[in-house]
PDB file as gemmi writes it, atoms N, CA and C in Angstrom:
CRYST1    1.000    1.000    1.000  90.00  90.00  90.00 P 1                      
ATOM      1  N   MET A   1      52.914  38.247  11.945  1.00  0.00           N  
ATOM      2  CA  MET A   1      52.557  37.929  11.397  1.00  0.00           C  
ATOM      3  C   MET A   1      51.255  36.832  11.841  1.00  0.00           C  
ATOM      4  N   ASN A   2      50.452  37.411  12.523  1.00  0.00           N  
ATOM      5  CA  ASN A   2      48.932  36.914  12.916  1.00  0.00           C  
ATOM      6  C   ASN A   2      48.123  36.977  11.642  1.00  0.00           C  
ATOM      7  N   LYS A   3      47.154  35.902  11.476  1.00  0.00           N  
ATOM      8  CA  LYS A   3      46.135  35.775  10.411  1.00  0.00           C  
ATOM      9  C   LYS A   3      44.840  36.356  11.151  1.00  0.00           C  
ATOM     10  N   PRO A   4      44.397  37.191  10.271  1.00  0.00           N  
ATOM     11  CA  PRO A   4      43.289  37.691  10.675  1.00  0.00           C  
ATOM     12  C   PRO A   4      42.186  36.902  11.357  1.00  0.00           C  
ATOM     13  N   PRO A   5      41.385  37.198  12.067  1.00  0.00           N  
ATOM     14  CA  PRO A   5      40.090  36.154  12.531  1.00  0.00           C  
ATOM     15  C   PRO A   5      39.418  35.750  11.350  1.00  0.00           C  
ATOM     16  N   GLN A   6      38.968  34.610  11.674  1.00  0.00           N  
ATOM     17  CA  GLN A   6      37.925  34.040  10.546  1.00  0.00           C  
ATOM     18  C   GLN A   6      36.580  34.295  10.752  1.00  0.00           C  
ATOM     19  N   PRO A   7      35.724  34.673   9.597  1.00  0.00           N  
ATOM     20  CA  PRO A   7      34.511  34.838  10.505  1.00  0.00           C  
ATOM     21  C   PRO A   7      33.681  33.303  10.582  1.00  0.00           C  
ATOM     22  N   PRO A   8      32.590  33.459  11.828  1.00  0.00           N  
ATOM     23  CA  PRO A   8      31.931  32.147  11.793  1.00  0.00           C  
ATOM     24  C   PRO A   8      31.307  31.352  10.628  1.00  0.00           C  
ATOM     25  N   GLN A   9      31.525  30.435  10.355  1.00  0.00           N  
ATOM     26  CA  GLN A   9      30.705  29.470   9.188  1.00  0.00           C  
ATOM     27  C   GLN A   9      29.196  29.720   9.514  1.00  0.00           C  
ATOM     28  N   SER A  10      28.560  29.792   8.345  1.00  0.00           N  
ATOM     29  CA  SER A  10      27.373  29.888   8.080  1.00  0.00           C  
ATOM     30  C   SER A  10      26.692  28.640   8.653  1.00  0.00           C  
ATOM     31  N   PHE A  11      25.223  28.575   8.958  1.00  0.00           N  
ATOM     32  CA  PHE A  11      24.314  27.545   9.298  1.00  0.00           C  
ATOM     33  C   PHE A  11      24.502  26.428   8.491  1.00  0.00           C  
ATOM     34  N   VAL A  12      24.378  27.000   6.828  1.00  0.00           N  
ATOM     35  CA  VAL A  12      24.516  25.991   6.069  1.00  0.00           C  
ATOM     36  C   VAL A  12      25.668  25.179   5.998  1.00  0.00           C  
ATOM     37  N   LYS A  13      26.997  25.641   6.140  1.00  0.00           N  
ATOM     38  CA  LYS A  13      28.270  25.187   5.684  1.00  0.00           C  
ATOM     39  C   LYS A  13      28.262  24.582   6.978  1.00  0.00           C  
ATOM     40  N   ARG A  14      27.914  24.553   8.124  1.00  0.00           N  
ATOM     41  CA  ARG A  14      28.173  23.628   9.503  1.00  0.00           C  
ATOM     42  C   ARG A  14      27.171  22.853   9.549  1.00  0.00           C  
ATOM     43  N   ASN A  15      26.008  22.429   8.687  1.00  0.00           N  
ATOM     44  CA  ASN A  15      25.191  21.183   9.040  1.00  0.00           C  
ATOM     45  C   ASN A  15      24.634  20.706   7.352  1.00  0.00           C  
ATOM     46  N   LEU A  16      25.355  20.891   6.111  1.00  0.00           N  
ATOM     47  CA  LEU A  16      25.205  20.837   5.015  1.00  0.00           C  
ATOM     48  C   LEU A  16      25.253  19.273   4.731  1.00  0.00           C  
ATOM     49  N   VAL A  17      25.884  18.068   5.716  1.00  0.00           N  
ATOM     50  CA  VAL A  17      25.689  17.003   5.501  1.00  0.00           C  
ATOM     51  C   VAL A  17      24.030  16.585   5.812  1.00  0.00           C  
ATOM     52  N   SER A  18      23.227  17.013   6.942  1.00  0.00           N  
ATOM     53  CA  SER A  18      22.377  16.868   7.758  1.00  0.00           C  
ATOM     54  C   SER A  18      21.086  17.571   6.684  1.00  0.00           C  
ATOM     55  N   ILE A  19      21.411  18.512   6.158  1.00  0.00           N  
ATOM     56  CA  ILE A  19      20.641  19.344   5.416  1.00  0.00           C  
ATOM     57  C   ILE A  19      20.240  18.346   4.069  1.00  0.00           C  
ATOM     58  N   VAL A  20      21.455  17.773   3.653  1.00  0.00           N  
ATOM     59  CA  VAL A  20      21.011  17.048   2.303  1.00  0.00           C  
ATOM     60  C   VAL A  20      20.489  15.285   3.057  1.00  0.00           C  
ATOM     61  N   MET A  21      20.674  14.672   4.070  1.00  0.00           N  
ATOM     62  CA  MET A  21      20.650  13.399   4.057  1.00  0.00           C  
ATOM     63  C   MET A  21      19.442  13.183   4.654  1.00  0.00           C  
ATOM     64  N   VAL A  22      18.791  14.125   5.356  1.00  0.00           N  
ATOM     65  CA  VAL A  22      17.409  13.943   5.976  1.00  0.00           C  
ATOM     66  C   VAL A  22      16.345  13.962   5.076  1.00  0.00           C  
ATOM     67  N   PRO A  23      16.179  15.082   4.019  1.00  0.00           N  
ATOM     68  CA  PRO A  23      15.454  14.682   3.239  1.00  0.00           C  
ATOM     69  C   PRO A  23      15.323  13.582   2.215  1.00  0.00           C  
ATOM     70  N   THR A  24      16.600  13.222   2.099  1.00  0.00           N  
ATOM     71  CA  THR A  24      17.076  12.275   1.024  1.00  0.00           C  
ATOM     72  C   THR A  24      16.618  10.770   2.388  1.00  0.00           C  
ATOM     73  N   ILE A  25      16.729  10.704   3.191  1.00  0.00           N  
ATOM     74  CA  ILE A  25      16.455   9.448   4.207  1.00  0.00           C  
ATOM     75  C   ILE A  25      14.642   9.524   3.925  1.00  0.00           C  
ATOM     76  N   ILE A  26      14.280  10.478   3.878  1.00  0.00           N  
ATOM     77  CA  ILE A  26      12.725  10.740   3.964  1.00  0.00           C  
ATOM     78  C   ILE A  26      12.186  10.366   2.604  1.00  0.00           C  
ATOM     79  N   ALA A  27      12.824  10.930   1.310  1.00  0.00           N  
ATOM     80  CA  ALA A  27      12.227  10.694   0.099  1.00  0.00           C  
ATOM     81  C   ALA A  27      12.544   9.107  -0.125  1.00  0.00           C  
ATOM     82  N   PHE A  28      13.530   8.138   0.484  1.00  0.00           N  
ATOM     83  CA  PHE A  28      13.545   7.138   0.172  1.00  0.00           C  
ATOM     84  C   PHE A  28      12.589   6.046   0.944  1.00  0.00           C  
ATOM     85  N   HIS A  29      12.267   6.626   2.065  1.00  0.00           N  
ATOM     86  CA  HIS A  29      11.393   6.029   2.950  1.00  0.00           C  
ATOM     87  C   HIS A  29       9.740   6.299   2.246  1.00  0.00           C  
ATOM     88  N   TYR A  30       9.579   7.385   1.461  1.00  0.00           N  
ATOM     89  CA  TYR A  30       8.151   7.238   0.934  1.00  0.00           C  
ATOM     90  C   TYR A  30       8.211   6.740  -0.347  1.00  0.00           C  
ATOM     91  N   GLY A  31       9.359   6.890  -1.125  1.00  0.00           N  
ATOM     92  CA  GLY A  31       9.003   5.853  -2.421  1.00  0.00           C  
ATOM     93  C   GLY A  31       9.197   4.716  -2.102  1.00  0.00           C  
ATOM     94  N   TRP A  32       9.666   4.059  -1.118  1.00  0.00           N  
ATOM     95  CA  TRP A  32       9.686   2.873  -0.731  1.00  0.00           C  
ATOM     96  C   TRP A  32       7.806   2.510  -0.287  1.00  0.00           C  
ATOM     97  N   ASN A  33       7.158   3.208   0.458  1.00  0.00           N  
ATOM     98  CA  ASN A  33       6.356   3.107   0.551  1.00  0.00           C  
ATOM     99  C   ASN A  33       5.117   3.367  -0.654  1.00  0.00           C  
ATOM    100  N   VAL A  34       5.489   4.265  -1.475  1.00  0.00           N  
ATOM    101  CA  VAL A  34       4.392   4.249  -2.585  1.00  0.00           C  
ATOM    102  C   VAL A  34       4.475   3.076  -3.479  1.00  0.00           C  
ATOM    103  N   MET A  35       6.087   2.251  -3.462  1.00  0.00           N  
ATOM    104  CA  MET A  35       6.223   1.450  -4.417  1.00  0.00           C  
ATOM    105  C   MET A  35       5.348   0.259  -3.968  1.00  0.00           C  
ATOM    106  N   GLN A  36       5.602  -0.028  -2.651  1.00  0.00           N  
ATOM    107  CA  GLN A  36       5.030  -1.199  -1.854  1.00  0.00           C  
ATOM    108  C   GLN A  36       3.308  -1.176  -1.897  1.00  0.00           C  
ATOM    109  N   ASN A  37       2.822   0.264  -2.057  1.00  0.00           N  
ATOM    110  CA  ASN A  37       1.140   0.222  -2.282  1.00  0.00           C  
ATOM    111  C   ASN A  37       0.908   0.306  -3.746  1.00  0.00           C  
ATOM    112  N   ASN A  38       1.987   0.327  -4.466  1.00  0.00           N  
ATOM    113  CA  ASN A  38       1.342  -0.097  -6.323  1.00  0.00           C  
ATOM    114  C   ASN A  38       1.248  -1.248  -6.738  1.00  0.00           C  
ATOM    115  N   ARG A  39      -0.198  -1.537  -6.443  1.00  0.00           N  
ATOM    116  CA  ARG A  39      -0.705  -2.922  -7.128  1.00  0.00           C  
ATOM    117  C   ARG A  39       0.129  -3.723  -8.390  1.00  0.00           C  
ATOM    118  N   ALA A  40       0.377  -2.628  -9.323  1.00  0.00           N  
ATOM    119  CA  ALA A  40       0.939  -3.132 -10.654  1.00  0.00           C  
ATOM    120  C   ALA A  40       2.585  -3.732 -10.196  1.00  0.00           C  
ATOM    121  N   LEU A  41       3.321  -2.906  -9.114  1.00  0.00           N  
ATOM    122  CA  LEU A  41       4.476  -3.570  -9.214  1.00  0.00           C  
ATOM    123  C   LEU A  41       4.521  -4.544  -8.045  1.00  0.00           C  
ATOM    124  N   VAL A  42       3.649  -4.523  -7.121  1.00  0.00           N  
ATOM    125  CA  VAL A  42       3.515  -5.535  -5.565  1.00  0.00           C  
ATOM    126  C   VAL A  42       2.474  -5.618  -5.186  1.00  0.00           C  
ATOM    127  N   GLN A  43       2.301  -7.383  -5.311  1.00  0.00           N  
ATOM    128  CA  GLN A  43       0.853  -7.793  -4.894  1.00  0.00           C  
ATOM    129  C   GLN A  43       1.050  -7.391  -3.331  1.00  0.00           C  
ATOM    130  N   GLU A  44      -0.296  -8.027  -2.885  1.00  0.00           N  
ATOM    131  CA  GLU A  44      -0.952  -7.564  -1.415  1.00  0.00           C  
ATOM    132  C   GLU A  44       0.363  -8.768  -0.946  1.00  0.00           C  
ATOM    133  N   HIS A  45       0.230  -9.895  -1.400  1.00  0.00           N  
ATOM    134  CA  HIS A  45       0.444 -11.090  -0.343  1.00  0.00           C  
ATOM    135  C   HIS A  45       2.213 -11.063  -0.581  1.00  0.00           C  
ATOM    136  N   GLU A  46       2.824 -10.067  -1.381  1.00  0.00           N  
ATOM    137  CA  GLU A  46       4.486 -10.170  -1.575  1.00  0.00           C  
ATOM    138  C   GLU A  46       4.414  -8.846  -0.931  1.00  0.00           C  
ATOM    139  N   GLN A  47       4.067  -8.007  -0.231  1.00  0.00           N  
ATOM    140  CA  GLN A  47       4.509  -6.513   0.427  1.00  0.00           C  
ATOM    141  C   GLN A  47       5.108  -7.429   1.871  1.00  0.00           C  
ATOM    142  N   ILE A  48       6.367  -6.300   1.823  1.00  0.00           N  
ATOM    143  CA  ILE A  48       6.894  -6.211   3.193  1.00  0.00           C  
ATOM    144  C   ILE A  48       7.282  -4.883   3.746  1.00  0.00           C  
ATOM    145  N   ASP A  49       7.740  -5.135   4.982  1.00  0.00           N  
ATOM    146  CA  ASP A  49       8.191  -3.789   5.674  1.00  0.00           C  
ATOM    147  C   ASP A  49       8.935  -2.995   5.162  1.00  0.00           C  
ATOM    148  N   LEU A  50       9.544  -1.797   5.725  1.00  0.00           N  
ATOM    149  CA  LEU A  50      10.482  -0.794   5.497  1.00  0.00           C  
ATOM    150  C   LEU A  50      11.560  -1.507   6.167  1.00  0.00           C  
ATOM    151  N   PRO A  51      12.758  -1.522   5.510  1.00  0.00           N  
ATOM    152  CA  PRO A  51      13.731  -2.256   5.488  1.00  0.00           C  
ATOM    153  C   PRO A  51      14.438  -1.991   6.957  1.00  0.00           C  
ATOM    154  N   VAL A  52      14.035  -0.831   7.486  1.00  0.00           N  
ATOM    155  CA  VAL A  52      14.224  -0.210   8.500  1.00  0.00           C  
ATOM    156  C   VAL A  52      13.639  -0.860   9.823  1.00  0.00           C  
ATOM    157  N   VAL A  53      12.472  -0.908   9.370  1.00  0.00           N  
ATOM    158  CA  VAL A  53      11.313  -1.979  10.541  1.00  0.00           C  
ATOM    159  C   VAL A  53      11.730  -3.322  10.364  1.00  0.00           C  
ATOM    160  N   THR A  54      12.245  -3.989   9.490  1.00  0.00           N  
ATOM    161  CA  THR A  54      12.429  -5.582   9.492  1.00  0.00           C  
ATOM    162  C   THR A  54      13.899  -5.521   9.904  1.00  0.00           C  
ATOM    163  N   PHE A  55      14.815  -4.994   9.675  1.00  0.00           N  
ATOM    164  CA  PHE A  55      15.713  -4.456  10.459  1.00  0.00           C  
ATOM    165  C   PHE A  55      15.511  -4.637  12.117  1.00  0.00           C  
ATOM    166  N   ALA A  56      14.916  -3.880  12.826  1.00  0.00           N  
ATOM    167  CA  ALA A  56      14.421  -3.752  14.287  1.00  0.00           C  
ATOM    168  C   ALA A  56      13.629  -4.686  14.628  1.00  0.00           C  
ATOM    169  N   LYS A  57      12.859  -5.186  13.829  1.00  0.00           N  
ATOM    170  CA  LYS A  57      12.337  -6.563  14.217  1.00  0.00           C  
ATOM    171  C   LYS A  57      13.390  -7.634  14.332  1.00  0.00           C  
ATOM    172  N   PHE A  58      14.262  -7.769  13.539  1.00  0.00           N  
ATOM    173  CA  PHE A  58      15.280  -8.854  13.679  1.00  0.00           C  
ATOM    174  C   PHE A  58      16.089  -8.684  14.807  1.00  0.00           C  
ATOM    175  N   VAL A  59      16.404  -7.719  14.997  1.00  0.00           N  
ATOM    176  CA  VAL A  59      17.398  -7.301  16.071  1.00  0.00           C  
ATOM    177  C   VAL A  59      16.539  -7.657  17.377  1.00  0.00           C  
ATOM    178  N   TRP A  60      15.351  -7.104  17.610  1.00  0.00           N  
ATOM    179  CA  TRP A  60      14.387  -7.405  18.635  1.00  0.00           C  
ATOM    180  C   TRP A  60      14.351  -8.743  18.932  1.00  0.00           C  
ATOM    181  N   ARG A  61      14.112  -9.377  17.941  1.00  0.00           N  
ATOM    182  CA  ARG A  61      14.158 -10.886  18.016  1.00  0.00           C  
ATOM    183  C   ARG A  61      15.232 -11.611  18.688  1.00  0.00           C  
ATOM    184  N   LYS A  62      16.621 -11.107  18.110  1.00  0.00           N  
ATOM    185  CA  LYS A  62      17.678 -11.469  18.511  1.00  0.00           C  
ATOM    186  C   LYS A  62      18.060 -11.314  20.407  1.00  0.00           C  
ATOM    187  N   VAL A  63      17.359 -10.073  20.632  1.00  0.00           N  
ATOM    188  CA  VAL A  63      17.578  -9.405  21.704  1.00  0.00           C  
ATOM    189  C   VAL A  63      17.022 -10.313  22.816  1.00  0.00           C  
ATOM    190  N   THR A  64      15.669 -10.441  22.431  1.00  0.00           N  
ATOM    191  CA  THR A  64      14.597 -11.273  23.528  1.00  0.00           C  
ATOM    192  C   THR A  64      15.043 -12.294  23.456  1.00  0.00           C  
ATOM    193  N   GLY A  65      15.412 -12.924  22.552  1.00  0.00           N  
ATOM    194  CA  GLY A  65      15.614 -14.544  22.193  1.00  0.00           C  
ATOM    195  C   GLY A  65      13.791 -15.237  21.533  1.00  0.00           C  
ATOM    196  N   SER A  66      13.069 -14.073  21.211  1.00  0.00           N  
ATOM    197  CA  SER A  66      11.729 -15.007  20.905  1.00  0.00           C  
ATOM    198  C   SER A  66      11.681 -15.240  19.351  1.00  0.00           C  
ATOM    199  N   GLU A  67      10.869 -16.008  18.908  1.00  0.00           N  
ATOM    200  CA  GLU A  67      11.019 -16.741  17.767  1.00  0.00           C  
ATOM    201  C   GLU A  67      10.174 -15.804  17.141  1.00  0.00           C  
ATOM    202  N   ASP A  68      10.512 -16.132  15.651  1.00  0.00           N  
ATOM    203  CA  ASP A  68       9.888 -15.397  14.534  1.00  0.00           C  
ATOM    204  C   ASP A  68       8.417 -15.484  14.228  1.00  0.00           C  
ATOM    205  N   PRO A  69       7.560 -15.140  14.381  1.00  0.00           N  
ATOM    206  CA  PRO A  69       6.413 -15.094  14.071  1.00  0.00           C  
ATOM    207  C   PRO A  69       5.801 -16.122  12.986  1.00  0.00           C  
ATOM    208  N   SER A  70       6.319 -15.559  11.972  1.00  0.00           N  
ATOM    209  CA  SER A  70       5.935 -15.978  10.515  1.00  0.00           C  
ATOM    210  C   SER A  70       6.366 -17.671  10.892  1.00  0.00           C  
ATOM    211  N   LYS A  71       7.424 -18.186  11.319  1.00  0.00           N  
ATOM    212  CA  LYS A  71       7.587 -19.266  11.616  1.00  0.00           C  
ATOM    213  C   LYS A  71       6.871 -20.270  12.691  1.00  0.00           C  
ATOM    214  N   ALA A  72       5.973 -19.175  13.768  1.00  0.00           N  
ATOM    215  CA  ALA A  72       5.793 -19.995  14.872  1.00  0.00           C  
ATOM    216  C   ALA A  72       4.787 -21.127  14.183  1.00  0.00           C  
ATOM    217  N   ASN A  73       3.900 -20.839  13.301  1.00  0.00           N  
ATOM    218  CA  ASN A  73       2.622 -21.186  12.992  1.00  0.00           C  
ATOM    219  C   ASN A  73       2.796 -22.585  12.122  1.00  0.00           C  
ATOM    220  N   THR A  74       4.171 -22.585  11.496  1.00  0.00           N  
ATOM    221  CA  THR A  74       4.653 -23.809  10.617  1.00  0.00           C  
ATOM    222  C   THR A  74       4.947 -25.331  11.994  1.00  0.00           C  
ATOM    223  N   LYS A  75       4.470 -26.453  11.632  1.00  0.00           N  
ATOM    224  CA  LYS A  75       4.533 -27.649  12.166  1.00  0.00           C  
ATOM    225  C   LYS A  75       5.736 -28.126  11.925  1.00  0.00           C  
ATOM    226  N   SER A  76       6.401 -28.835  12.866  1.00  0.00           N  
ATOM    227  CA  SER A  76       7.826 -29.583  12.160  1.00  0.00           C  
ATOM    228  C   SER A  76       7.307 -31.010  12.403  1.00  0.00           C  
ATOM    229  N   SER A  77       7.953 -31.661  11.048  1.00  0.00           N  
ATOM    230  CA  SER A  77       7.472 -32.950  10.778  1.00  0.00           C  
ATOM    231  C   SER A  77       8.177 -34.337  12.106  1.00  0.00           C  
TER     232      SER A  77                                                      
END                                                                             
């Protein structure tokens, strides 16, 4: 009662998550950039970096112990 050998899985079947997720992530980043550069939606002074960039800056400040540059110019009373 041996099972017949299974044919190898196709490339698409093995990598379906990557095939779907990589273009989705690229599309989200492109959409974020388009929205941030649309002056009808976001004014220039309200623009922020991509969430990934914002998070990376946050982590880098925590790791290096450096101060947030936007708060460095404020004077304490």
